[in-house]
C-alpha positions, 0 to 999 in steps of 0.5 A: 645589310640594307642599301644606302639611299645614296647607292640606290640613287646612283644605281637609278641615275646609272640606269637612266643614263643607260636607258638614254644611251640605248635610245640614242644608239637606236635613233642613230642606227635608224638614222644611219640606215636611212642615210645609207638608203638615201645614199644608195638612191642618190647613187642610182639617180646619179648613174642614170643622169650620167647615162642620159648626159652621155646619150645627149652628148652623143646625139648632139655630136651626131647632129653636128656631124650631120649639119657639117655634112649638109653644109659641105654638100650645099 
């Protein structure tokens, strides 16, 4: 029994939708991978900045202690 043109059109439409859906899934997967890499990079950068901030705070506190010591000896 030959397929009706309407059925062929429906299959073609469904096939097109599936192709677009597959492409969307690939794009979203790539975007997700990229965002995860960016998040990891930002997390490492944040950790480094926190460590530098802690070092700076320690140095400032040490300078304050030395200045107070010099001030009390003067």
